[in-house]
C-alpha positions in Angstrom: 19.1 7.7 0.6 18.2 5.5 -2.3 20.5 2.6 -3.3 20.3 0.5 -6.5 19.4 -3.2 -5.9 19.8 -5.8 -8.6 17.4 -8.7 -8.6 17.7 -11.9 -10.7 14.1 -13.1 -11.4 12.3 -15.3 -14.0 11.3 -13.4 -17.1 7.7 -14.3 -16.7 7.7 -13.1 -13.1 9.2 -9.8 -14.2 6.6 -9.3 -16.9 3.8 -10.1 -14.4 5.2 -7.6 -11.9 5.5 -4.9 -14.5 1.9 -5.5 -15.6 0.7 -5.4 -12.0 2.7 -2.3 -11.3 1.4 -0.5 -14.3 -2.2 -1.4 -13.4 -1.7 -0.2 -9.8 -0.1 3.0 -10.8 3.2 2.0 -9.1 6.8 1.2 -10.3 8.2 -2.2 -9.7 10.8 -0.5 -7.4 7.8 0.9 -5.3 6.2 -2.7 -5.1 9.4 -4.2 -3.9 10.0 -1.3 -1.4 6.4 -1.8 -0.1 7.0 -5.4 0.3 10.2 -5.0 2.2 8.5 -2.5 4.4 5.8 -5.0 5.2 8.5 -7.6 6.1 10.1 -5.0 8.5 6.8 -4.2 10.0 6.0 -7.9 10.8 9.3 -8.1 12.7 8.3 -5.1 14.9 4.5 -5.6 15.4 3.2 -8.3 17.6 0.5 -10.6 16.0 -2.9 -9.0 16.2 -5.2 -10.2 19.0 -8.2 -12.2 17.8 -11.6 -10.6 18.3 -14.1 -12.4 20.5 -16.1 -13.6 17.5 -13.1 -15.1 15.7 -11.8 -16.6 18.9 -15.2 -18.3 19.3 -14.9 -19.9 15.9 -11.4 -21.5 16.5 -11.7 -25.2 16.3 -15.3 -25.2 15.1 -14.4 -27.4 12.2 -12.1 -29.8 14.2 -12.8 -33.4 13.5 -14.6 -32.8 10.2 -13.4 -34.1 6.9 -13.1 -30.6 5.3 -9.7 -29.6 4.1 -7.9 -27.1 1.8 -9.0 -28.9 -1.4 -12.7 -28.8 -0.3 -12.3 -25.0 0.3 -10.6 -24.6 -3.1 -13.4 -26.4 -4.8 -15.9 -24.2 -3.1 -14.2 -21.1 -4.2 -13.9 -22.3 -7.8 -17.6 -23.2 -7.8 -18.5 -19.8 -6.2 -16.5 -17.7 -8.5 -16.8 -19.9 -11.6 -13.2 -20.8 -12.3 
């Protein structure tokens, strides 16, 4: 059963959502439904177990001076933004 839901959102956000929906071949309603389904799935599924390789990397940058801003600059340099 489908039920109508009214959302109050910023005009720019709505335009952006409609553009994204159009480019992905979905409706805004489908995007919202997919998002809500992801939220519900997160509640049910336990967190994924880390692979041995990822587990071995945990803490490898501990004590360094690299932070989120450094990573952002790296990405901007890498992708030319």
